[in-house]
C-alpha positions in Angstrom: -12.7 97.2 -12.2 -13.1 96.4 -8.6 -13.9 98.9 -5.9 -11.4 98.2 -3.2 -11.8 101.3 -1.0 -14.5 103.9 0.0 -14.1 106.8 2.6 -16.9 109.1 3.7 -16.3 112.7 4.0 -16.3 113.6 7.7 -15.4 117.4 7.8 -18.8 118.8 6.9 -22.0 117.0 7.8 -23.9 118.9 5.0 -22.2 116.9 2.4 -22.6 113.3 1.9 -19.5 112.8 -0.3 -17.4 109.6 -0.5 -14.1 108.8 -2.2 -14.1 105.5 -4.2 -11.0 103.8 -5.1 -10.6 101.0 -7.8 -7.9 98.3 -8.0 -7.1 99.8 -11.5 -5.9 103.2 -9.7 -9.1 105.2 -10.7 -10.5 107.5 -8.1 -14.1 109.1 -8.1 -15.5 111.7 -5.7 -19.3 110.9 -5.3 -22.2 112.7 -3.9 -24.5 110.1 -2.2 -27.5 112.4 -1.9 -30.5 109.9 -1.5 -32.3 111.8 -4.4 -29.8 112.5 -6.9 -26.6 110.5 -6.2 -24.0 111.4 -8.9 -20.2 111.5 -9.7 -18.8 114.8 -9.0 -15.1 114.2 -10.1 -13.1 111.5 -11.9 -9.5 112.0 -11.0 -6.6 111.4 -13.4 -5.3 107.9 -13.1 -1.8 107.6 -11.6 -1.1 103.9 -11.2 -2.6 100.5 -10.8 -3.2 98.5 -7.6 -4.7 101.2 -5.5 -5.6 100.0 -2.2 -6.1 102.8 0.4 -7.7 106.4 0.4 -7.5 108.7 3.4 -9.1 112.2 3.9 -6.5 114.7 5.4 -8.3 116.5 8.3 -5.9 119.4 8.6 -6.5 120.3 4.9 -10.0 120.6 3.7 -10.7 118.6 0.6 -7.3 117.0 0.6 -6.7 113.2 0.5 -3.8 110.6 0.0 -3.7 107.4 -2.1 -1.6 104.3 -1.4 -0.7 101.7 -4.0 -0.2 98.0 -3.5 3.5 96.8 -3.7 5.0 100.3 -3.7 6.4 102.7 -1.3 4.6 105.9 -2.9 1.8 107.9 -1.6 -0.2 110.4 -3.7 -1.4 113.8 -2.4 -4.6 115.1 -3.9 -7.0 117.8 -3.5 -10.7 117.7 -4.9 -10.3 121.2 -6.5 -8.1 119.6 -9.3 -8.3 116.2 -11.2 -4.5 115.7 -11.0 -2.6 114.6 -8.0 -0.5 117.5 -6.3 2.5 115.3 -5.7 3.7 111.6 -5.5 6.2 111.0 -2.8 8.3 107.9 -2.1 8.1 107.4 1.7 10.1 104.1 2.4 12.4 101.5 1.1 9.8 99.0 1.6 6.1 98.9 0.1 3.5 100.5 2.2 0.6 98.1 3.2 -1.5 100.4 5.3 -1.7 103.9 6.7 -3.8 106.0 9.0 -3.7 109.7 10.0 -2.8 110.7 13.6 -5.6 112.4 15.5 -4.1 115.8 15.1 -4.1 115.2 11.3 -0.6 116.3 11.0 1.1 112.9 10.8 0.8 109.7 8.9 1.4 106.0 10.7 2.3 103.6 8.1 2.8 99.7 8.2 5.4 98.5 5.7 5.5 95.1 4.1 8.4 94.0 6.5 6.3 94.5 9.5 7.8 97.9 10.6 5.9 101.0 11.5 6.9 104.6 10.4 5.7 107.8 11.4 5.7 110.7 8.6 5.3 114.2 9.3 2.9 116.0 6.9 4.1 119.4 8.2 7.7 118.9 7.8 7.3 116.5 4.9 9.8 114.0 6.3 10.0 110.8 8.3 9.4 111.5 12.1 10.8 108.2 13.3 10.3 104.5 12.8 9.5 101.5 15.0 11.2 98.1 14.5 9.1 95.2 13.2 6.5 94.2 15.7 5.0 91.6 13.3 6.7 88.9 11.4 4.3 89.1 8.3 2.3 91.9 6.5 0.2 94.3 8.6 -3.3 94.3 7.2 -5.1 96.8 9.2 -4.3 99.6 11.9 -6.8 101.9 13.8 -6.2 104.4 16.6 -8.2 104.1 19.9 -10.8 106.8 20.0 -10.3 107.0 23.8 -6.5 107.1 24.4 -4.1 109.3 22.7 -1.3 107.7 20.8 -2.7 104.2 21.3 -3.3 102.2 18.1 -3.7 98.5 17.1 -2.4 96.5 14.3 -3.3 93.0 13.1 -1.5 90.9 10.5 -1.0 87.8 8.5 1.0 86.3 11.4 -2.2 86.0 13.4 -1.0 88.5 16.2 -2.8 91.7 17.4 -0.4 94.6 18.6 -1.3 97.5 20.8 1.1 100.4 20.3 1.8 103.3 22.6 3.3 106.2 20.7 4.5 107.8 23.9 7.1 104.9 24.3 7.3 103.7 20.7 6.8 100.1 21.9 4.2 97.4 21.8 2.1 97.6 24.9 -0.1 94.5 24.5 0.2 91.4 22.1 -2.9 89.2 21.7 -3.3 85.9 19.8 -5.8 83.3 19.4 -4.7 80.2 21.3 -7.9 78.3 22.1 -8.2 74.5 22.1 -9.9 73.1 19.0 -9.3 76.4 17.3 -6.2 75.7 15.2 -6.2 76.5 11.6 -4.5 74.0 9.0 -1.3 76.0 9.2 -1.7 76.8 12.9 -2.3 80.5 12.1 -5.3 82.6 11.9 -4.8 85.5 9.6 -6.2 88.6 11.1 -7.6 91.0 8.4 -9.4 93.7 10.0 -10.1 95.3 13.3 -12.2 98.1 14.9 -12.1 99.6 18.4 -15.5 99.8 20.2 -16.8 103.4 19.8 -18.3 103.2 23.4 -15.9 101.1 25.5 -12.2 102.0 25.3 -10.9 98.5 26.4 -12.9 96.6 23.5 -11.4 95.8 20.0 -13.0 93.7 17.4 -11.2 91.8 14.9 -12.0 89.8 11.8 -9.9 86.8 10.8 -9.5 84.2 7.9 -12.0 81.7 9.0 -15.2 83.9 9.1 -15.0 84.8 12.8 -15.5 88.1 14.6 -13.6 88.2 17.8 -14.0 90.6 20.7 -10.9 91.3 22.9 -10.5 93.1 26.2 -7.2 94.9 25.6 -6.7 96.0 29.2 -7.1 92.4 30.6 -5.4 91.1 27.6 -8.0 88.2 27.0 -10.4 87.1 24.4 -13.9 88.0 25.5 -15.9 86.1 22.7 -15.9 84.5 19.3 -18.6 84.8 16.8 -18.6 82.8 13.6 -20.6 84.7 11.0 -21.1 81.5 8.9 -20.2 77.9 9.2 -20.7 77.5 5.4 -19.5 80.7 3.9 -15.8 80.2 5.1 -13.4 83.2 4.2 -11.7 86.2 5.1 -13.6 89.0 7.0 -12.0 91.9 5.2 -14.5 94.7 6.1 -15.8 95.5 9.7 -17.3 98.7 11.2 -18.8 99.5 14.5 -21.2 102.5 15.3 -22.3 104.4 18.3 -25.6 102.5 18.3 -23.5 99.3 18.7 -24.5 98.1 15.5 -21.8 96.1 13.7 -21.5 95.3 9.9 -19.0 92.7 8.3 -18.2 91.6 4.8 -17.5 88.2 4.2 -17.1 86.8 0.6 -20.5 87.9 -1.1 -22.4 88.6 2.1 -23.0 91.6 4.4 -23.5 90.4 8.0 -25.4 92.9 10.4 -24.9 92.3 13.9 -25.6 94.0 17.2 -23.5 94.0 20.4 -25.6 93.5 23.6 -24.6 92.7 27.1 -21.3 91.2 26.1 -22.8 89.1 23.3 -22.7 89.7 19.6 -26.1 88.9 17.8 -26.8 88.3 14.0 -29.5 90.6 13.1 -29.6 90.0 9.3 -27.6 88.7 6.3 -27.6 90.4 2.9 -26.4 88.1 0.1 -25.1 89.6 -3.2 -23.8 88.1 -6.6 -20.4 89.7 -6.2 -17.4 89.7 -4.0 -17.5 92.5 -1.2 -14.6 94.4 0.4 -14.7 97.3 2.7 -17.8 98.4 4.5 -18.3 101.8 6.2 -21.2 103.4 8.3 -22.4 106.7 7.3 -21.1 109.4 9.4 -24.4 111.3 9.4 -26.8 108.6 9.6 -26.5 105.8 12.1 -28.5 103.2 10.0 -27.0 103.7 6.7 -23.8 101.9 5.5 -21.9 101.7 2.2 -20.2 98.6 0.7 -17.4 98.5 -1.9 -17.9 95.6 -4.3 -15.9 93.8 -7.0 -18.6 94.5 -9.8 -17.7 98.4 -9.6 -20.9 99.2 -7.7 -21.4 100.9 -4.4 -24.3 99.3 -2.6 -26.0 101.7 0.2 -28.1 99.9 2.8 
């Protein structure tokens, strides 16, 4: 088993709960109390190749699951071990999904590069946006400052900023620096995270161990920061907290950085003996973060 997803519960600060998803389709609800961490619930297995878990803010205790290579989404509640329903949402496999800030709609990226919006209240597709990427979208995040603005990144090396009020791409960003051309002329962008403090800043992780900081309003690359010249690979997980700490996972290392005065500084590197995937800061403790690992362990730092 490999842990491919973990999501902190953010609806009640009194509970340090996290959803843990395995590539095999197994889902666990864990209490990460520092003195007595334990598994609260092991949910019934629906299918293999799970790749995404999302808490639904408008329904306490409810969450959804996505499965790689399918167009189905499972709807669950922590009060029961089995799923409430499994719904087919699209003709194309769903690659990623985020909830709208109001918690009532889902925005889904599809394998063909299309984006769809689905209403959880009316249980139907709200509308769709024609493909803005030529390849698979790996990550998508809402801006914490601007309603209806969200970013996507993809295998094609592009970053797109979407405006939900116009249903169009507002900004397109792409790496095009002299001397920075990958062998096949494309940097795949695997992860992204908006700055929690400055609305114009967007951080991305690519296929060649780089963190890149973009100014979305000026539509330019502010800086590039290579996490490792030796440990080349995909930056799959990144997170950024209000204290301007950044954590990133690259193969078998966690890189802890800080953002200071338009610079990214490497503060520490933690090496493990297993491959690492997603990384998420605790919502209740600014210095704690959790890492999803290939060896079935959650590591808390």
